[in-house]
Structure formats: C-alpha cells, structure tokens
N, C-alpha and C positions, 0 to 999 in steps of 0.2 A: 896685619897678617896679610901676605901675598896671597893673591888668588891666583888660579890657573887661567889661562888665557884660551880663547877658542883653538890657538894653534897647538897648546900644549896637552900632552897626553894627560889624561885623567889619572890620579893615583890609585893604587889597589887597595882593597882591604887591609892587606898585611901591611902595608906601607903606613895607612892611618893609624894602625895599632901601636906601630913602633913611633910614630911622631906623639902620638898622645902619651905613651910611656915615658918618652924622653922629656916631655914637657912637665911633667909630675916629677921627674928626677932632679931637675935643676935647682929647687929650692933648696932639697937637701944638700946637693953639692955646694951650694953657695954657703950655707950654714957651716959646712966643714972646711971652708976656706979655699975652696976651689973657684978657679976664675971661670965664667961661663965661656965657651967657646964662640968665636964669630959665627953668626947664621950663615949657613951656605947658600948656594943660588937656589931660588924656587922653582927647581926641576926635579922631577921624580921618575924613577924607572918604573915601567908597568910590568909587574910579573903575576898578575892575578887577574879575575873577573872585575869589570868595571863597575864602579857604584853610581848612583845619580849624581848629576851635576851638583847638587845642592850639598852632598857629602864632601866633596873635593874642595869645595870653597870653604867649608868650616874645619878643615885639616891644618895642623901646624907641621911645616917643614923640619926634619932633623935629618942629621946624618947617622944618628945611632939606629941601627936596625934592630930593635927590640921586639921580641915575641913577648906573649902572655907570661910563659914560664920564666923568662928573663926578669920580667918585672915582679914576679913573686918573690924571687930569691933576693932582689933589691930592696924588699920590704915594701912595695907598693902594691901588692897583690889584690888587697881589698878595693882600692880606688880603681885599680884596673879592670876589676870584675865589673864594677859599677858603671865605670864609663863603656866598659863593652856592652853591658845591657842596655845602656842609653843609646848608643849608637845602633844597635839591632832593633831597639823599640821604635825609631825613627824610620826604619824601614818599613816600605808598605807589606801588610800582611799577605803571605802566600795563600793562594785559593785552594779550598779544600776540593779534593776530587768528589765529584758527585756522579751517582748511578741515575739520577732521575732521567738525565738526557737520554741513556741507554733505553730505560723502559719506556720513555715516550716514543721513541723511534720504532721499539717494537710493537706498541699498540696501534701506531700510524700504519705499519707494514700491515699488521691483521686486519685492521679496520679496511685497506685498500684491497687486500687479498678477497675480503667478503663481498666488497663492491663489485670487484670484477666478476667473482662467481656469480652474484646476483644478476648481474647485467647479462652475462652469458645465457642463463637460464632464460632470462625474459626476452632477449633477443635471438635465441637460437632459432625460433620460428621465422620472424622475418627476415633473418640473415639468410636462412634456408630459401624463403620464398625468392630474395632477390638474387640469390645464385640460380636458383630455377628458372627465373624470368632472363637471367643472363644467358644462361646455357641454353635455352629452349625446352620443349617438352621431349620426355624419353621417347626414343624412337630406335628401331631396329637399324644396324648398320648394314651395310653392302655384304659385309662378311658373313654377318648372321642370316642375312635374306638367302644367301646361297645354300644354306642348308634346309629351307622352307620346304615343306609336304604340300601336295594338292590339297585342296578343301574346298567345299561348296557353300556358299553362304546365300542366305535367302533375305530379300529386301521385300518387305510388304507395302501394299498401297497405304499410303498416308503416313509412312514413316518419315521423319524429320532427319536433318543432319545428326542430331544427338542420339537419335534412335539407330541410325546407321553405324555410328561411331562406336556405339555401345556393343552392337552385334559383332563389328570387327574385332573388338578387343575379347570379348567371350569366346570366338571362334580361333582367338590366337593370331589373327591376320596382322594387326598393328599392335605395336606395344603398349601405348596408352591412348586413352580418350582424347587428351588435348593434342596429341601428335596430329590426328586425323582431323579433328573438327577445327583445329586453328586453320588448317588449310582450306576447309570449306568456307570459313567467314572471309577470307581473302581472296577467294576464287572470283573472277569476274569473266562473263557473267556467273550467275549462280547457278551451279551443276543440277541437272535434272536426272533423276533415277528412274529406270522403269520397274515395276515389281517384277518379281521371279528370282530365279536361281543364277548364281554367278560363280564360275570357276576361277578360284584365286589360289594362293598359296597362303601358308603361314609364316610369319616372320617377314613380312613386307614392310618395306620403307613406305611411311605413309604416302608420300607423293607418287610412289609407284602404284600402291593401291588405289589410289584416287584416279589414276591415269586408267587403271585396269577395269574399273567399274564404269568409266565413260567410253571406253573403246569399243568397237564392234566386235562381235563373234565372242565377247565374254560371257554374255548372258546366255544361258543353257535354254533350250527348248524342251518342253515337256519333263522337266527337272522339279523336283521339291524335296525341301529340307525340313525334317521335322526335329527339333531340339528335343532333349529330354526334359520331360516336365511340363510339354506344351499342352494346354487343354484342347478338348475335340473341336470346339467352337473356332480355335485359332489354327486347328490342322486343316479344317476344311477351308478356310481362307487362304491358307498357304497353297493349297491344292489347286484353288481356283486361279491364284496369280502366277502358278509354274506351268498351267497347262492351259487348253483350250476350253475346258470344262466350266460352264456356267455355275456360280455359287448355289444357285437355285436348285439346280440338278443335284448337286451334291448334299444339300440339306434334304431333300426329298428321299434320296437314296439312303442316308444316315437313319431317316425316321423308321424305316422298314428293319429294325433291329434284329427280328427274328429270322433274317434271310443269310444272317452271316455266321451261324453256328456258334454263338457265344453262350456262356452258361445262363441258366433259365433266371438269375437273379439280376442280369443286366436289364436295364431299361434304356441304355443308350450306348454308343460305342465308345463312352469315356474309358480310358485304360487299356483299351485293346487296340490302339492304332500305333504301332510300334514306332519310336523315334529313330529315324535314319534318313539317309540321303536316298531318293527314288529317282528313277529314269523312266519315264511311262512312253508308250508309242503314240503317235498321232491316231486319233479315233477310239482311244480308249474311253469307255464310258465310266460315269461316276461309280456304279456298282462294281466294275472291275477294279479300280483304283482303290477304293476302299476295301475291297476284300483281299487284294494284296498286302495292304497294311495289317489287317487283322490275322492273315495266315503268317505274317512274320512275326507277330506276337506269340502265336501259338509255338512257333519254332524256339522262340527263346525261352518260353516256359517248358517246353519239353527237354531243352538242352541243360536247363537248370535243374532236371529231375523233379518237376512238380507234376502231381498226377493231375489228370483231366478233372477231377472231382474237387481239386484244390484250386483250381485255376482262379476262381472268384475271389476267394480269400486272399490268396497270395498278391493278386494285381491290387486289391483294394490297400493292403497293408504297404506294398510297394510305392504305389502312388503317393502314399503320405509321406514316407521316407524321402521320396524323390523331391517333395516340394520343400520339406523342411531341413533337408541337410545341404550343407555348402561344400567343404573339401571332401575329397573321395575317402580319406580315412575316416571322416565323421559319420559315413553312413551306417557303419556297424554300431557304434555308440548310439546315435539316434534311435536305431533299431531297438537297442536295448532299453532305452529309457521309456519307449512307449510300451514295451513287453512288462516292464516293472509297474507301469501305472494300469496296467490291466490285471495285475495281481493284488487282490485285496489284501493279503498281508502286508503289502508293501506300500500301497495306495488306496485307502480306504474308500473313497469318493468314486473310484473308477473313472474318472474324467481325463480324458486326454489332454484337453486344455490347448488345442493346436489353433492358432490364429490362421494358418493355411487352410484348415475345412471351414472355417467361419467365413473367410474371405470368398472362397468357392460359392460357398451357398448364396452370398450376395451378389454373384456375377462377376465379381472382381477375380479374374483368373490370374492376373499378372501381379498381384499382390500376396504379401504374407503378413501384413500389420492390419488391426481392426481397431475399432473404437469401443469405448465402454458399452454404447448403445447396441452394437452389434454383438457383442460377446454376451449381452444381457437378452438377445432376442430368442427365445425358446421356439419361436415359430420356424426358424431356420433349422431344417432336418439336418444340415451338415455342422450344426453347432455342437461341438464338444466340450463347449464349457458348460452346456445345459443338459446334453444327452450323454449318459455314461456309456462305455464300450467303444468298440471299433466304430470307426466312422461308417455311414450307410450304403456309400459307393466310392468308388475311384474319384479322385480329385484332380488326376493329370494322368498323363501316358508315360508309365516309367520304363527306363532302359534296363540293360543287364545288369548293372551295379546295383541298382535299388532292388531289383529281385533278388539277388543274391544276398543282400544285407537282410532282407525280410525272412529270408531262409536261415541265416546264420548271423544272429546277433551277438556282439562281443560281450562277454562276461564282464558284469560290471555291477555297483550298486546305484548308478545313478538315476536321479528322478527328475532333475531339471537341466536345461541347456540354453544358452543365450549366444547368440552371434554379435561378439562386442566389435568387430570391424568389417564393414560390409564391403570395403575394397578387397581385403585380403581373404575374407570368409572365415576368419579365426573365430572359434567357437568353444565358451567355457562350459564344462559339463560338471554339475554338483551334485551332491547327495543331500545336502541340508538346506532349509530356508535361508539362513543366515548367508550360505556360501554364496547361494543363487541371487540374493539381494544385493550382495557385493559385487558380482558380476553385472548385474543389471545397471549399477552405477557406472560401471565402466562403459557400458554400452550408451547410456545417456549421455555422458560426457562425450563420447565420441560422434554422437549426433549432433550434440551442440556445436562441435568444432566442424561438422560437415552438413550445414543447412540443406544443401541441395539434395540431400536424401530424404528430407522431410517431408 
C-alpha cells in the first residue's frame, strides 16, 4: 500500500471513506467477471479537514469517489458502516465540556475579593497614619487665617509645650495639637514663654502663632482670661500671672467671702467669678479685681432672669452642667439627665453620680474621671455617688450657656450619658442601663485606641 510522503497532502475523511468502499467492491466485481482497473497514482485531493497522519497511512487509494450512500446501494452497507465505526473508534475521543473550571474561577475571585476587603479594613488605620505622616498635621491655611478674629489666650506658669498646644486648640487659635507641638519640638533653642495673657487670632497658621507668642508686644499687661468651667483656685492663679497682684494677696482677699455680696450659702467665691477676658488698670488691688468678676456674674444671672433668691441654686446647678457637658448642644440634655435623677419617680436613689463632683472634692479640679476608691469615699462632701440630691456647692465658674441650660433643660427621658470621643466631644445619651452599657463599651474602646488620654 502506498503511503503519503511528507510533501504530499494528507487525504480527507471523505476520500478515505471512498477508498474503503472501493476496496470492498473489488471482490464482487471480480466475481462478476470484471477486470480490476489499474491502480492510479498515489495522490489524493484535499477537500475536507485533515486526519491524523496515521489515518492517511492506513488508507487505500482509489479513483472511485464513493460515499456511504453509494456503498449501501451497491450492497456493501453493512461492511461500510462497520468500517466507518472502526475508523471513528480509532479517532481520539473528544473532550467533554466541563463547568468545574468556571466554578473554580468564581470561587477564586470571591476569595480574592474577601482578602482584599479584609486587608482594607485591617490596613485602613496604618494607611491613614502613613498618609497623615506624609502630609503633615492638620493646619490652617493662609486663606483660612485671613478670616480669623481676635482672641486673648492665657498661658500659666508651669505650662509645658503640650499644655500650651492644648490651650491654643481649645481657643481656636491653631487647627490641631500636632501642628503646633511639632514646631515646638523642632525649635532651636527651646522657646520660653512668659505667663500671662496674649493677644492672638483664631485660625492662625501654627508657625505664625508660635512667632506671635514669642514676639514683643503680644503679651498684654494687666489682662486675665478665665475660661468657662475654671475652678476658683485656678482663677486666682491666672489673675496673679496676668497682673502685678501677688497670689498671696488674692488668696487673702478671697477668704473674706462676706465682703463680696454673695448669697448666704456661699463659703467661697466658687461659682461667682464669671469666665471672661478682663483688662485691669495698674494699681488695682486684689479686692477690686475679684469684685469686678463677682459683679460680672451677677450681671449674667440678672440677664438670664434669675431672681436674687435663686442665685445660689442656679449657680450650683450651672457649675455642674459646665463641668459635665461637652458640645454646646449637649448642655440642655445634660441638664435634663440630672433633673430626671432628682425625680424619685424616675430615679429612686436620688444619686446624681457625677464624677466631676467627686474629683472636685478631692482637689483635682482639672479632671472629670475618678477611681473606685474615690467614688466610695463618703467623707467627700462633694461625692454624689454617696450623697443624694444636688451637690453641696458650685464646682466651677459657669458661663452664660450653662446658666441658660440650668434654667431650661431639654425635654427627654434620658438618665445616662457618656462621652465616647474626647477629641470631638461626641456624647451618647441613654434611657436604659443596657443602652448606657453599650455606649460605655464604645468609650472604653476609644480610650484603648487613645492611650494618651488615660
């Protein structure tokens, strides 16, 4: 049997079928007396798909182009079908379409998406820190600084760089603590600040604020700044630092409580030194300066419509709100919480349970947090965890907002509140213990993420 050479084209499937049928028909023709024709050249024309090379080598050349129907009509249909099946059986099996690969790809995509999402949440914090470190701390721009307004800022003796940075943020002078504090750490030589009142502006670029604090003429003479919520002991210190009056003279004048026209319940000046910015004249005595602050508080109470007979109770309650509230909108809610706790129908124990009052009784006038031991100390007259009813006296010097909130509490059922973010002052107010406990968990988690507040 002739075989195809590499130069020859391979036969098609149709041609192979024709050759096979012709080969089967030769014996029948011979038996009928027909002479077999001479074999033609071993070349075939390609008119269909190529078969594997082994198929072409097994084919028999013929000149009769016979298809399966012709073979059937000549009586060789059975053998033709058998040979056809034989040829097809020798072909490699076709691969069945499988969907396993598609499902596998889908699963891989889902897993990768989950990994990407998880990585985002885990890395969001570090990425934000990297971006913040690259961009630097938040600072006011020159455009924002152009709209700043005048403000007087008090720097006290013993204040460190972090204290000054916090004061500037609280007064709206700089945009962030880090913007100013980073400059202090980089400054050479280390800046030295004199205690006293300084005339600055709000929305200052941190570097401009630092330059202003160190410049001549920025520090005001005979000026004092008393922020809302400042305790009397700290007010006296500020007066001494902003004026020429010795602290001892101020303490002696303040001890003569009966000389200032206060309510009969008052045993100190606490609550009646109105928070504001004051400018005094050289030579003003301690008595003159303190009386000016007391008179300013009387003016605030009168403007709020407080009767003389109600000055004491109003100042006591307002001083509590001043220390416990954060955001301005929360003052009226805080007022309602304490009012509700004074209502036996809503709060049976009658205990206000204010940490600010406990801290004041321990002498920690800058704190509103306490320990278990401090809250359990019944010897502290200001301990509202141990003593029911309103606190025995003012715990700070309240401003206009706190006074108004004491007179006009917002309607609501709240019995609890907790500040869950000390940076923003965000406070959650709750009616039930379960709601409050959930809010406390939020606060505890925030504290763990901000150990600098611990």
